[in-house]
Backbone bond lengths (Angstrom), bond angles and torsions (degrees), N, CA, C in turn:
res aa  C-N    CA-C-N  psi(-1)  N-CA   C-N-CA  omega(-1)  CA-C   N-CA-C  phi
1 M - - - 1.456 - - 1.524 109.85 -
2 I 1.334 115.60 156.73 1.447 121.02 -174.81 1.530 110.01 -115.99
3 A 1.313 115.29 137.79 1.459 121.19 173.33 1.511 107.89 -127.65
4 L 1.317 115.90 -178.41 1.453 121.56 174.82 1.510 108.27 -109.49
5 Q 1.312 117.11 129.60 1.456 120.84 -178.95 1.520 109.11 -100.62
6 I 1.321 116.61 131.60 1.452 121.20 -176.51 1.519 109.81 -87.57
7 Q 1.314 116.36 128.76 1.452 122.73 170.89 1.517 106.36 -127.52
8 G 1.345 116.50 113.71 1.452 119.15 -171.35 1.512 108.85 65.10
9 S 1.330 116.65 -126.04 1.464 120.34 179.33 1.512 111.59 -100.32
10 Q 1.336 117.79 8.58 1.454 121.54 -175.68 1.524 111.00 -103.44
11 C 1.339 115.88 150.97 1.463 121.40 174.49 1.514 108.74 -107.96
12 H 1.327 117.30 131.95 1.451 122.22 -179.06 1.524 109.58 -129.33
13 M 1.318 116.23 153.16 1.453 120.55 179.92 1.524 109.87 -65.29
14 A 1.339 115.52 138.58 1.467 121.30 177.80 1.516 108.71 -147.23
15 N 1.331 116.83 146.42 1.453 121.42 177.89 1.510 109.15 -77.71
16 M 1.335 116.85 123.72 1.456 120.42 -177.59 1.521 112.55 -68.45
17 D 1.341 117.30 -16.98 1.456 119.61 175.69 1.520 111.50 -73.39
18 D 1.334 117.17 -12.19 1.459 122.22 -177.84 1.522 111.08 -111.57
19 Q 1.322 116.86 40.44 1.454 120.50 179.18 1.517 111.08 -59.95
20 I 1.313 115.77 142.00 1.450 122.47 176.93 1.522 107.76 -122.37
21 S 1.314 116.25 130.09 1.459 119.53 179.78 1.522 110.11 -56.94
22 G 1.325 115.74 134.49 1.447 121.09 175.34 1.506 115.96 86.03
23 V 1.333 118.11 -7.23 1.462 121.77 -179.87 1.524 108.85 -98.14
24 A 1.333 117.21 121.14 1.462 120.98 -178.23 1.523 110.64 -74.26
25 Q 1.328 115.98 134.51 1.457 122.42 175.64 1.513 108.83 -120.00
26 C 1.309 116.22 139.62 1.464 121.94 179.55 1.520 108.76 -97.89
27 L 1.339 116.34 114.06 1.458 121.62 -177.98 1.527 112.16 -93.81
28 H 1.327 115.37 -20.52 1.472 122.99 -176.55 1.531 104.65 -160.17
29 P 1.341 118.51 155.74 1.470 118.19 178.95 1.522 114.87 -52.31
30 L 1.346 117.28 -22.83 1.466 120.32 179.42 1.521 113.54 -106.51
31 V 1.331 118.22 -1.58 1.467 120.00 -169.87 1.527 111.09 -130.43
32 R 1.340 114.97 122.24 1.458 122.12 171.32 1.526 109.22 -116.94
33 R 1.314 115.12 156.81 1.467 120.35 -177.23 1.523 109.25 -133.38
34 V 1.338 116.09 136.32 1.463 122.12 175.78 1.527 107.92 -126.41
35 L 1.316 116.57 123.28 1.465 122.12 -177.22 1.523 110.68 -86.02
36 A 1.336 115.95 128.70 1.466 120.93 175.79 1.529 109.96 -79.32
37 P 1.330 117.34 149.41 1.468 120.75 -179.58 1.530 111.77 -85.40
38 N 1.338 116.17 61.29 1.467 120.00 -179.74 1.528 111.17 -132.97
39 P 1.343 118.25 52.96 1.465 119.27 179.32 1.524 111.45 -65.14
40 S 1.342 115.67 147.81 1.458 120.74 177.47 1.524 108.56 -165.44
41 H 1.329 115.66 178.60 1.465 120.21 175.99 1.525 111.33 -62.76
42 F 1.341 117.34 -20.85 1.460 120.83 -174.13 1.524 113.46 -111.73
43 T 1.338 117.80 -6.69 1.464 120.40 179.62 1.527 112.51 -117.71
44 L 1.323 117.92 -0.24 1.466 123.47 -174.15 1.530 108.19 59.89
45 H 1.343 118.11 -121.29 1.469 120.45 -178.74 1.518 112.13 -76.36
46 G 1.337 116.75 -15.97 1.456 121.81 -178.17 1.517 110.15 141.94
47 T 1.329 115.33 177.08 1.462 120.65 177.49 1.527 109.54 -78.78
48 Q 1.331 115.97 135.23 1.455 121.20 179.92 1.528 109.57 -98.69
49 T 1.321 114.47 116.04 1.464 121.59 175.36 1.527 107.86 -91.42
50 Y 1.331 116.46 134.56 1.468 120.65 -179.41 1.520 110.50 -110.67
51 I 1.329 115.16 141.33 1.458 123.31 174.70 1.522 106.91 -113.47
52 V 1.315 116.94 124.47 1.467 122.10 -176.61 1.518 109.62 -111.99
53 G 1.336 116.28 129.82 1.449 122.13 175.32 1.511 113.33 92.95
54 H 1.325 114.70 -175.23 1.465 122.97 177.62 1.518 107.90 -143.22
55 G 1.310 115.08 144.53 1.465 119.54 -177.85 1.515 111.08 83.87
56 E 1.330 117.40 -78.37 1.454 123.62 168.71 1.520 107.35 -104.44
57 V 1.312 117.67 117.97 1.455 120.85 -169.91 1.521 111.64 -125.30
58 A 1.340 114.36 164.99 1.461 122.93 171.35 1.515 108.75 -116.82
59 V 1.313 116.83 145.57 1.468 122.88 175.26 1.511 107.51 -113.21
60 I 1.336 116.13 123.05 1.466 121.82 -178.75 1.523 109.62 -105.58
61 D 1.317 116.98 130.32 1.464 124.28 -178.29 1.528 110.89 52.46
62 P 1.336 117.28 75.12 1.464 120.45 -178.25 1.517 113.69 -62.42
63 G 1.337 117.70 -16.97 1.461 120.49 170.72 1.514 114.29 94.70
64 P 1.339 116.35 -164.74 1.462 121.04 -179.17 1.528 110.60 -71.23
65 H 1.322 115.07 159.41 1.469 120.01 179.15 1.524 109.00 -79.27
66 L 1.310 115.18 82.77 1.460 123.21 177.02 1.519 107.23 -122.32
67 D 1.323 117.06 123.44 1.462 120.47 -176.48 1.519 111.82 -56.11
68 A 1.326 116.91 -39.55 1.465 120.47 -178.20 1.519 111.22 -63.97
69 H 1.342 116.84 -37.23 1.462 119.12 -178.88 1.527 110.90 -73.30
70 V 1.315 117.57 -41.32 1.462 120.06 176.02 1.527 109.83 -59.09
71 A 1.332 116.74 -42.26 1.466 120.59 178.41 1.525 111.12 -62.72
72 S 1.341 117.36 -36.54 1.465 120.73 179.10 1.520 111.36 -66.44
73 I 1.345 116.94 -39.82 1.469 120.46 177.56 1.526 109.98 -63.76
74 L 1.336 116.31 -43.69 1.460 120.13 179.97 1.525 111.06 -65.04
75 A 1.335 117.09 -38.61 1.465 120.24 178.41 1.518 111.07 -66.21
76 A 1.342 116.55 -38.79 1.467 120.23 -178.36 1.519 111.98 -69.23
77 T 1.326 117.41 -22.03 1.476 121.76 -178.19 1.526 111.73 -111.83
78 Q 1.325 116.93 18.76 1.461 120.41 -179.38 1.532 110.40 -57.52
79 G 1.316 116.58 132.19 1.452 121.22 -178.36 1.520 113.59 84.71
80 E 1.328 117.08 -0.76 1.459 122.06 178.34 1.527 109.22 -115.07
81 V 1.315 115.63 171.61 1.464 121.69 177.27 1.519 108.82 -112.07
82 I 1.326 116.83 119.67 1.464 120.12 172.44 1.522 106.59 -80.94
83 R 1.327 115.86 110.18 1.460 120.69 -175.38 1.526 111.81 -90.13
84 Y 1.346 115.62 -37.93 1.464 120.05 -177.41 1.523 109.96 -133.60
85 I 1.320 115.42 144.61 1.460 123.70 168.98 1.516 105.83 -117.35
86 L 1.345 116.47 119.71 1.469 121.02 -175.84 1.523 110.16 -118.03
87 C 1.320 115.94 137.51 1.462 121.61 179.68 1.522 110.04 -119.86
88 T 1.339 116.10 133.78 1.465 120.25 179.35 1.523 111.51 -78.08
89 H 1.334 117.14 -30.89 1.459 121.84 175.09 1.521 107.60 -166.84
90 T 1.323 116.82 178.75 1.460 119.67 -167.85 1.518 114.06 -114.25
91 H 1.326 118.11 35.54 1.455 119.76 168.02 1.531 108.60 -74.40
92 N 1.314 116.27 155.45 1.463 121.51 -170.60 1.525 114.77 -66.26
93 D 1.309 118.08 -13.00 1.462 118.75 176.50 1.521 112.08 -93.97
94 H 1.343 118.03 5.97 1.461 121.08 -175.85 1.530 115.10 -120.94
95 S 1.323 118.21 -44.67 1.468 119.33 -167.78 1.525 117.62 -111.72
96 P 1.339 122.61 -18.60 1.466 119.65 -172.81 1.534 115.34 -59.36
97 A 1.330 118.31 -28.76 1.470 119.39 -179.97 1.519 112.08 -73.06
98 A 1.336 118.50 -6.52 1.464 120.36 178.75 1.527 110.92 -60.30
99 A 1.321 117.64 -42.41 1.468 120.89 -176.62 1.523 112.32 -64.12
100 P 1.341 119.81 -52.56 1.471 117.96 178.99 1.527 112.80 -66.49
101 L 1.326 117.64 -30.40 1.464 119.36 178.28 1.531 110.00 -69.02
102 K 1.319 117.22 -39.21 1.466 120.55 175.39 1.526 110.53 -63.72
103 A 1.329 116.08 -41.97 1.464 119.55 -179.73 1.526 111.26 -61.55
104 A 1.334 116.41 -33.81 1.463 120.81 -177.88 1.517 113.04 -81.31
105 T 1.352 117.35 -23.43 1.463 120.14 -170.47 1.526 115.22 -124.25
106 G 1.324 117.49 -20.16 1.449 120.80 -174.21 1.510 114.00 77.40
107 A 1.339 117.85 10.09 1.468 121.71 -178.58 1.527 110.81 -65.82
108 E 1.314 115.46 155.96 1.453 122.27 177.62 1.524 109.55 -86.69
109 I 1.318 117.46 131.73 1.461 121.62 176.37 1.519 108.42 -90.33
110 V 1.327 116.51 119.48 1.459 122.25 178.06 1.525 107.79 -132.95
111 G 1.321 116.14 173.85 1.461 119.18 177.86 1.503 111.60 125.53
112 C 1.332 115.90 -136.88 1.459 120.86 -172.77 1.523 111.56 -66.16
113 A 1.325 114.99 162.10 1.459 121.33 176.92 1.525 109.63 -74.02
114 P 1.327 118.18 152.86 1.467 119.87 174.60 1.523 110.48 -68.44
115 L 1.315 115.90 148.12 1.461 121.34 179.66 1.513 108.57 -154.80
116 V 1.312 116.64 124.30 1.458 122.14 176.80 1.514 107.92 -123.08
117 L 1.312 116.00 122.36 1.460 120.83 -176.56 1.512 108.70 -147.92
118 D 1.310 117.19 136.84 1.451 121.38 173.60 1.519 107.98 -80.37
119 D 1.326 115.91 99.14 1.462 122.31 -175.54 1.530 109.02 -83.47
120 S 1.326 116.14 126.77 1.458 120.47 179.62 1.521 111.78 -87.18
121 G 1.314 117.09 8.83 1.464 121.66 -178.51 1.520 112.55 -73.38
122 P 1.338 116.64 178.01 1.450 121.92 -170.70 1.513 114.66 -91.07
123 R 1.345 118.98 -5.81 1.447 120.28 -168.57 1.516 111.35 -94.67
124 S 1.334 116.46 113.40 1.459 118.89 178.14 1.518 110.81 -64.12
125 D 1.329 118.18 -30.39 1.455 121.27 -179.65 1.520 111.91 -78.38
126 A 1.330 117.37 -9.30 1.465 120.81 -175.40 1.521 112.66 -98.04
127 A 1.339 117.52 6.13 1.454 118.44 174.92 1.521 108.73 -61.73
128 F 1.326 116.32 148.41 1.454 119.43 -176.92 1.524 111.23 -80.05
129 D 1.313 115.16 143.48 1.454 124.05 -178.52 1.529 109.50 -77.81
130 R 1.319 116.93 110.69 1.456 121.59 -178.43 1.528 112.32 -82.45
131 T 1.327 117.66 -6.32 1.466 120.59 -178.82 1.529 112.14 -94.41
132 Y 1.325 117.64 -9.53 1.464 120.63 -173.45 1.522 110.82 -66.83
133 A 1.332 116.07 122.75 1.467 121.17 -178.00 1.527 108.17 -140.07
134 P 1.330 117.64 87.57 1.465 119.34 -177.77 1.529 112.22 -69.13
135 D 1.315 115.31 146.98 1.454 119.83 172.56 1.525 110.63 -70.65
136 R 1.331 115.23 -31.28 1.463 120.10 171.94 1.518 109.14 -159.42
137 V 1.314 114.77 153.53 1.466 122.04 179.95 1.525 108.67 -94.31
138 L 1.322 115.45 134.47 1.462 121.45 178.25 1.527 107.93 -94.34
139 R 1.317 116.71 112.32 1.459 121.61 -178.61 1.523 111.00 -87.91
140 D 1.319 115.38 169.77 1.462 121.41 -178.77 1.537 110.16 -55.23
141 G 1.326 116.24 123.83 1.461 121.44 178.80 1.510 115.06 88.12
142 E 1.329 118.13 -11.24 1.466 120.60 176.89 1.523 109.56 -81.50
143 A 1.336 116.62 154.14 1.459 120.00 -172.10 1.523 111.64 -137.91
144 V 1.326 115.16 156.55 1.463 123.94 165.25 1.523 106.45 -122.70
145 S 1.333 116.88 155.33 1.462 118.58 -176.09 1.517 110.98 -156.34
146 A 1.320 114.33 163.66 1.459 123.75 170.81 1.520 106.14 -151.69
147 A 1.306 117.56 -173.36 1.463 120.56 -175.91 1.527 110.80 -59.14
148 G 1.337 116.34 117.10 1.461 121.14 173.00 1.508 115.85 92.23
149 W 1.342 118.75 -5.45 1.465 118.46 -178.00 1.526 111.57 -152.26
150 T 1.334 114.04 154.86 1.462 123.61 176.25 1.522 108.07 -139.52
151 L 1.316 116.90 137.12 1.463 121.77 174.85 1.530 108.25 -120.42
152 T 1.332 115.37 123.14 1.465 121.98 -175.94 1.528 109.62 -115.70
153 G 1.315 116.70 133.87 1.453 121.28 179.95 1.523 112.53 -72.06
154 V 1.340 115.54 137.48 1.468 123.09 174.59 1.531 106.23 -128.73
155 E 1.323 116.89 102.07 1.467 120.23 -176.01 1.526 110.10 -68.10
156 T 1.347 115.73 127.21 1.469 121.85 -176.37 1.528 110.32 -137.93
157 P 1.323 118.10 67.00 1.464 119.73 178.59 1.530 111.26 -64.69
158 G 1.312 114.70 155.65 1.464 120.52 178.21 1.516 110.24 148.73
159 H 1.329 117.57 -66.36 1.466 120.73 173.12 1.516 108.95 -59.97
160 T 1.324 115.55 -45.62 1.463 123.77 166.65 1.526 107.07 -138.23
161 S 1.311 116.43 160.81 1.465 118.89 -178.35 1.522 112.05 -72.18
162 N 1.343 117.41 -18.56 1.465 120.32 -178.37 1.529 112.78 -104.81
163 H 1.320 118.17 15.74 1.466 120.08 -174.81 1.525 111.41 -68.39
164 L 1.338 114.36 136.86 1.461 122.06 -176.92 1.521 109.67 -135.16
165 C 1.334 117.47 121.81 1.461 121.30 169.20 1.528 108.16 -86.67
166 L 1.327 116.19 164.73 1.458 121.61 -177.20 1.519 109.52 -133.92
167 A 1.323 115.82 122.02 1.461 121.38 -177.90 1.530 110.16 -94.12
168 L 1.327 115.46 136.88 1.460 123.28 175.80 1.526 107.31 -117.65
169 P 1.327 118.90 89.80 1.469 120.58 -173.15 1.518 113.71 -62.89
170 E 1.327 118.06 -28.52 1.460 120.27 -179.94 1.531 112.55 -65.23
171 A 1.327 117.00 -17.86 1.468 121.51 177.06 1.523 111.83 -117.87
172 D 1.354 118.00 6.99 1.470 121.89 -174.27 1.525 110.39 50.34
173 A 1.330 115.91 40.47 1.463 121.36 -171.83 1.521 110.94 -121.33
174 L 1.345 114.54 155.85 1.457 122.30 175.51 1.516 108.43 -132.04
175 F 1.330 116.59 125.61 1.457 122.19 173.69 1.532 106.85 -86.85
176 T 1.329 115.95 115.32 1.467 120.22 -166.23 1.525 114.27 -103.51
177 G 1.327 118.82 4.13 1.454 119.30 177.78 1.518 111.62 52.69
178 D 1.341 116.46 -126.30 1.469 121.55 176.60 1.521 112.04 -103.10
179 H 1.332 117.97 1.54 1.467 119.55 179.97 1.528 110.30 -65.68
180 V 1.313 116.60 -45.46 1.469 122.05 172.53 1.516 106.57 -129.20
181 M 1.331 116.73 118.42 1.455 121.48 179.23 1.527 109.70 -107.47
182 G 1.327 115.51 157.75 1.451 120.45 -175.48 1.506 114.85 -91.01
183 W 1.325 117.90 7.62 1.467 118.85 -176.36 1.525 113.74 -139.54
184 S 1.325 118.27 -16.29 1.461 120.60 -173.55 1.522 108.96 -157.72
185 T 1.328 115.51 161.39 1.461 118.93 172.36 1.529 109.28 -73.55
186 T 1.305 116.12 157.89 1.460 122.85 -177.36 1.522 110.71 -82.73
187 V 1.327 116.10 138.00 1.462 120.31 173.46 1.526 109.07 -76.32
188 I 1.320 116.34 127.60 1.463 122.45 174.23 1.522 106.02 -109.68
189 S 1.330 116.30 107.01 1.454 120.95 -172.27 1.518 110.92 -117.23
190 P 1.344 117.77 106.49 1.466 119.99 174.85 1.534 110.19 -61.13
191 P 1.331 119.29 154.72 1.464 125.18 14.44 1.531 114.47 -86.76
192 D 1.334 118.48 -21.72 1.464 118.32 -176.79 1.525 111.93 -80.54
193 G 1.331 117.81 -38.71 1.452 120.19 175.12 1.518 110.34 -67.11
194 D 1.328 116.58 136.42 1.463 120.70 -173.63 1.526 109.30 -137.29
195 M 1.338 116.27 120.39 1.463 120.99 -175.18 1.523 112.08 -66.50
196 A 1.326 117.82 -41.48 1.461 119.98 -179.77 1.526 110.68 -63.07
197 D 1.335 116.32 -42.58 1.465 119.96 177.44 1.523 110.79 -63.84
198 Y 1.325 115.85 -41.44 1.472 120.43 -179.82 1.523 111.11 -60.62
199 M 1.321 116.79 -46.08 1.470 120.20 179.75 1.530 110.88 -65.07
200 A 1.321 117.05 -39.90 1.462 120.25 178.16 1.526 110.83 -64.34
201 S 1.338 116.24 -36.12 1.461 119.65 178.68 1.522 111.68 -70.57
202 L 1.338 116.98 -36.23 1.468 119.09 173.87 1.519 110.42 -63.24
203 D 1.321 116.05 -42.69 1.461 119.97 178.64 1.534 110.64 -62.31
204 K 1.318 116.51 -35.41 1.466 120.85 176.50 1.529 110.72 -61.06
205 L 1.336 116.70 -41.54 1.466 119.75 179.13 1.522 111.75 -67.33
206 M 1.332 117.01 -30.05 1.463 120.01 178.00 1.530 111.00 -62.15
207 G 1.310 117.16 -25.93 1.451 120.66 -179.98 1.520 113.81 -85.11
208 R 1.337 116.80 0.51 1.454 121.18 179.63 1.536 110.23 -99.34
209 A 1.320 115.27 169.01 1.468 120.05 -176.38 1.529 111.97 -119.81
210 D 1.331 117.17 29.73 1.458 119.88 179.20 1.533 110.61 -61.96
211 A 1.321 116.46 141.99 1.465 120.97 -179.09 1.520 112.57 -90.78
212 I 1.345 117.64 -21.47 1.462 120.70 -177.87 1.524 108.77 -154.56
213 Y 1.339 115.04 146.43 1.459 121.28 173.57 1.526 108.65 -109.68
214 Y 1.330 115.40 140.22 1.462 121.62 171.08 1.524 107.62 -113.22
215 P 1.336 117.85 100.56 1.474 120.64 -177.95 1.525 111.73 -85.10
216 A 1.314 116.17 165.07 1.458 120.90 177.75 1.516 112.46 -74.89
217 H 1.332 116.87 -18.17 1.463 121.28 179.56 1.525 108.25 -139.81
218 G 1.316 116.94 128.77 1.458 120.73 178.00 1.517 112.98 94.44
219 D 1.335 114.95 174.12 1.458 121.98 -175.75 1.519 112.52 -69.28
220 P 1.330 117.79 159.13 1.460 120.81 171.72 1.524 111.39 -55.69
221 V 1.312 115.67 147.18 1.464 121.92 178.56 1.529 107.00 -99.87
222 E 1.333 116.15 112.46 1.461 120.69 -169.74 1.523 113.96 -93.34
223 R 1.314 118.43 -13.68 1.469 122.12 173.56 1.517 107.13 -127.02
224 P 1.331 116.22 72.68 1.469 119.85 -165.85 1.513 115.44 -62.75
225 Q 1.324 118.76 -42.34 1.464 118.08 -176.80 1.529 111.00 -66.43
226 R 1.309 116.79 -39.35 1.468 119.80 175.75 1.533 110.11 -62.13
227 F 1.327 116.20 -40.77 1.460 120.77 -179.27 1.521 110.80 -65.85
228 V 1.328 117.04 -44.71 1.470 120.75 179.31 1.523 110.32 -63.28
229 R 1.318 116.70 -40.28 1.465 120.06 177.45 1.527 110.70 -58.79
230 S 1.337 116.19 -39.29 1.469 119.46 179.24 1.525 111.17 -69.08
231 L 1.333 117.44 -35.60 1.465 119.78 176.93 1.521 111.15 -64.36
232 M 1.329 116.63 -42.04 1.461 120.26 179.16 1.531 110.45 -66.10
233 G 1.320 116.44 -39.34 1.458 119.94 177.52 1.513 111.80 -64.83
234 H 1.323 116.51 -38.14 1.467 120.93 178.27 1.524 110.69 -62.11
235 R 1.336 116.85 -44.03 1.465 119.64 -179.58 1.528 111.36 -66.43
236 R 1.315 116.59 -38.67 1.470 118.64 177.51 1.528 110.52 -65.62
237 Q 1.340 116.22 -35.48 1.466 119.74 176.83 1.521 110.41 -63.19
238 R 1.338 117.17 -43.71 1.459 120.71 178.77 1.528 110.93 -62.40
239 E 1.317 116.43 -41.22 1.463 120.74 177.76 1.527 110.10 -60.65
240 G 1.320 116.62 -43.35 1.463 120.21 178.44 1.523 111.75 -63.42
241 Q 1.336 117.08 -39.43 1.471 120.24 176.90 1.516 110.84 -59.53
242 I 1.323 116.21 -44.76 1.472 120.32 -179.07 1.519 110.44 -60.40
243 L 1.309 116.87 -46.68 1.466 120.02 -178.40 1.525 111.38 -64.64
244 R 1.327 117.23 -38.01 1.477 119.59 177.98 1.522 110.82 -66.93
245 L 1.331 117.20 -41.71 1.458 120.04 179.43 1.524 111.24 -63.39
246 L 1.317 116.80 -41.45 1.462 119.78 179.41 1.524 110.91 -73.33
247 G 1.322 116.81 -21.74 1.458 119.52 174.19 1.514 112.31 -66.11
248 D 1.342 116.58 -21.76 1.473 121.59 178.05 1.520 112.25 -90.12
249 G 1.341 117.30 -2.64 1.461 120.10 179.61 1.515 111.67 140.34
250 D 1.324 115.99 160.70 1.465 121.65 -179.16 1.525 109.60 -63.86
251 K 1.348 115.96 144.82 1.466 119.64 -177.38 1.523 111.02 -148.98
252 P 1.345 117.39 148.72 1.464 121.49 168.23 1.532 109.48 -83.32
253 I 1.297 116.65 165.82 1.464 120.71 -177.00 1.534 112.84 -61.07
254 P 1.344 121.06 -43.26 1.469 119.02 -179.52 1.533 113.34 -57.53
255 A 1.320 116.65 -35.83 1.466 119.25 178.56 1.517 110.87 -68.12
256 M 1.321 117.57 -36.03 1.462 120.64 177.58 1.520 110.94 -68.93
257 V 1.337 116.60 -42.58 1.472 120.48 179.54 1.520 110.31 -60.10
258 A 1.339 117.54 -41.95 1.459 121.16 -179.52 1.522 111.72 -60.31
259 K 1.319 117.85 -34.82 1.470 122.10 -179.96 1.534 111.72 -81.69
260 M 1.317 116.72 -34.33 1.464 121.11 -173.09 1.522 113.26 -85.90
261 Y 1.324 117.65 -27.23 1.473 121.50 -173.34 1.521 110.21 -124.31
262 V 1.310 116.63 59.69 1.465 121.59 -178.78 1.527 109.29 -65.03
263 G 1.336 116.40 129.34 1.455 121.07 177.22 1.514 114.79 81.49
264 L 1.334 117.52 7.68 1.461 120.60 -178.77 1.528 110.58 -67.24
265 D 1.331 116.00 141.49 1.460 122.33 173.91 1.533 108.41 -51.49
266 P 1.333 118.28 126.12 1.467 120.15 -178.60 1.525 113.80 -54.46
267 N 1.338 117.14 -28.80 1.465 120.01 179.23 1.527 112.10 -65.85
268 L 1.341 116.35 -21.14 1.452 120.51 -176.27 1.523 113.55 -99.69
269 I 1.341 117.23 -4.77 1.466 120.48 -177.71 1.538 112.31 -61.12
270 P 1.340 119.86 -43.72 1.469 118.05 178.26 1.529 112.80 -59.64
271 A 1.353 116.92 -38.97 1.461 119.67 178.99 1.522 110.98 -66.20
272 A 1.330 116.80 -37.87 1.463 120.28 177.16 1.523 109.95 -62.26
273 G 1.318 116.51 -38.72 1.455 120.21 178.11 1.513 112.24 -63.47
274 R 1.340 116.91 -35.88 1.461 119.42 177.83 1.523 111.42 -66.83
275 S 1.331 117.09 -39.58 1.465 119.67 178.33 1.526 111.19 -67.28
276 V 1.339 117.16 -37.82 1.459 119.80 175.78 1.527 109.64 -62.93
277 L 1.329 116.89 -42.14 1.465 120.06 177.11 1.527 110.51 -59.84
278 A 1.326 117.38 -41.90 1.465 120.39 179.30 1.524 110.86 -60.95
279 H 1.340 117.17 -41.27 1.468 120.58 176.42 1.526 110.65 -63.26
280 L 1.326 116.33 -43.01 1.464 120.09 -177.65 1.532 111.32 -65.01
281 I 1.312 117.29 -40.93 1.468 120.03 177.70 1.525 110.09 -61.66
282 D 1.329 116.65 -42.13 1.466 120.71 177.69 1.529 110.30 -62.45
283 L 1.326 117.18 -45.38 1.465 121.11 179.39 1.524 111.56 -65.19
284 E 1.319 116.34 -35.60 1.465 120.40 178.10 1.531 110.40 -64.32
285 R 1.315 116.07 -43.54 1.473 119.69 178.76 1.528 111.12 -62.09
286 R 1.317 116.72 -30.91 1.462 121.61 -179.26 1.517 112.34 -89.01
287 G 1.343 117.25 4.56 1.455 121.56 174.32 1.514 114.82 77.45
288 Q 1.341 118.43 19.78 1.460 120.20 -177.15 1.521 113.50 -99.76
289 V 1.333 117.76 -20.45 1.455 121.03 176.65 1.518 109.06 -136.50
290 V 1.338 115.40 161.87 1.464 122.31 175.05 1.515 107.68 -135.71
291 R 1.313 115.78 159.94 1.465 119.26 179.02 1.519 110.96 -128.06
292 A 1.320 113.79 151.50 1.447 122.15 174.24 1.525 106.56 -136.38
293 G 1.336 116.45 99.26 1.453 120.38 -175.27 1.523 110.49 67.22
294 E 1.335 116.08 -120.91 1.466 121.42 -178.77 1.521 112.29 -94.11
295 T 1.314 117.25 0.91 1.460 121.53 -176.41 1.516 111.18 -106.88
296 W 1.335 115.57 144.14 1.459 122.62 -179.69 1.522 109.89 -120.18
297 A 1.343 115.86 150.91 1.458 120.65 -178.36 1.520 110.01 -146.36
298 R 1.318 117.05 158.14 1.448 121.06 171.96 1.523 109.40 -65.96
299 A 1.321 116.20 141.00 1.462 119.74 177.63 1.514 109.95 -68.66
300 A 1.325 116.08 147.14 1.473 120.84 -179.13 1.529 109.65 -69.57
């Protein structure tokens, strides 16, 4: 895929497969992207911070609290005013840089609600940011704006209960955070991650007419409704696998993961187990499975 790479005040074509941390790329006349230097099994090349507008701008998902990344955001907006800092959710790879960026610019922190939870999941990068303190919470349908752009909140719980997408109608675009990523399916990790909420939020996006998604990880999604449909189909397939496996006898989650994710990178097995647990909790609520300790079974 092709983007525009900014050099000084100019935008130039650049291959998005060759992203460089700290280098601003222009994806649309209203949208720039700066990659944080935090690559991992769960962030791909790193968290993508977006800058919306020109002159008076908004920064979406400022990322982890890394001095180099904050400096890159400030360099990319030199001569401009950062008016708003918006966070899609409060995992540690998304919101901690909001505080130092506010301290440097005086910008208002808006976006998702604060949430602090001791997550028992496997992702070190998914711990919740205890420093996040928004000046105000952006609820579903509420908006912030400046000359030439508007960002409207679209509540999408599931990955986390406080997850918020942001619509940019001037570009027919939706910033999807971790709700829809451009390279991998989203980890749904109980207790805060909820599969039923996640599926309902995907269905909510199906009712929208966005032309492109800008996720926090991975390339832009250029056929979003088709992509969301495939994500929903994938989750239903996983649910069907679980029910078939339990139809052959009671099983613990590790045994199900071994059958469902053959050849998976060992580093990702714990995350797969969390998603299976999220499916099982959803199925349990719907009366299709029951559990006894660490073992799960089809409901009678």
